[in-house]
Phi, psi and omega in degrees: 000133180284146179283146177286138180294147177294144178296154181300125183283345184297310177301325179295318179295320179295318179295319178297317179297319180294315179295323179296316180295321177297316179296319179298318180301309182290327179295316180294316179297319177295320178296318178297323178300320183277327182282334177246187179270090182304312178302328177293323176299315179296323179296319178295321178292324180291334180264021183302137176275104191296323177303321178291326178292323176293324175297321177296321179294319179297315180289331175294320174297320178300321179297318180293315182297315180292324177296321177297320178294323177294319177296319179298319178296314180296316181296322180298326178290341180251031173067032175238118181263112180249130171292146182303318181298317180292319180298318180293315180297316179298322182289321175299316180296316179300316180297317181296314181295318179300324183275331188259341185246134177303138179131318174082342182232004183296326178295319178293320178297318178295324178298316178293319183297319182285344181253016183283350188288346183266300185246007180098164184295322182298311180296320179298317179293320179297320180297317180292315181296317180295320180296318177291324181297313181294330176293317178292321178298318179296319179295317178295322180298317177296318180299310183293317178296322178297318181289324176297318179294321181295325180281323186280326185275124178296142180078009179279202182290131176277111186262120176298157182300321183292329177290317177299323178297318180297315180296319178298318179293325175298317179297317178296322178297320178294318177298319179297322179294320178296316179296319179299318178298319179294322179291316181298325180294340182262354179282149178283160173095195185296329179298315179295320180295319179295318179295319179295320178296319179292322177298319178296318178295323178298316180293323180286313188280330186241322192255359182296151180299132182086346180263316186298326176297322178290323177297316180296314181299314179296318183293319177297317179295322180294315178298320179298317178296316182296312180292322178296319179299316179294317181297321178295323176295323177296315178297319181299330181257011169108007179240116178264103185276135171290162183301321182296328177285326179298322184265003177237302184293312185294316175300325179294320178293318180294330179297327180298332181294344178288340181290118187277056182244000181218185179263114177062022181080359181297142181089302178297316180296317180293322177296317178295320179296319179296323182286323189260346182299324176301340177300328180265012177080024180238163183283152176304325180299324178294323177294319179296317180298316179297321181292319178296316178300318179295318178300319179291322181296312183290332176291315178297321180295339181270356185298332174304340176298330178294317178298319180296320178297317179294322179292328176296320181291329178284327182228070186296323182290319179293326181289329182287325177084177183288148177270150177281157179251000000 
């Protein structure tokens, strides 16, 4: 009798990774509940100032809409023509999947996969990666400039040594990534070809003449919307942050969400807020409450993605768009 083949291990690994992220999320939130005053966090959330929360929701929508326009601009430079309506719907769906499904990048992967019909999968993936990359670079730029200003300006934010160390290591990490990319581009074989191809896409999608000013303008506006949304959530839950804290503390907390160990950044974001909130003279519980409010706001702001998904299922051919020849 022939032996039955072993089941494909890939779905098992994916399921294990998803369950691990869910467990990590709940474990961190539970730990924060016990290490801080959990009931106080709930009390702050129960006393939320709703007008400020609505302002946070409005700026969260603004962040998604502007991000969709930035992706559309990047894709157009890489021979992908996206209708504005489709770009916005796809971005809402991508945001919802990233926040609701373990993994953090599945929404972006799906966005690239569904738009591969025009210029191919490689170009579609490059457009998505470049759009996310320029967003992270803009956030880091605000973070570094904010910390330089906080240290240089007398009477500014008093930054503890451990926070400065984290920012310094982030800066070194970015420099290391740039150096690594330059080294890979000089290696022989497929690695060099892939690095060269990405470099060419980078020059076309982000750095081309007439394109980079629009990329910079959109990215600055997107970061402003994101930080404003978090700052409004902080005000709604009882913490009025000064501008220097908005451009230093909040970008550092948002950077933690990039770590792919939880679902939608939950737990990690709240832990970072609890640790760094005393820097602005507020209790850790206030930071956790503001972070939870922000997490709920951006999740609610992504809900139009569900409508877009349902409309795709009703009209799959119209959603796919014309194929390239």
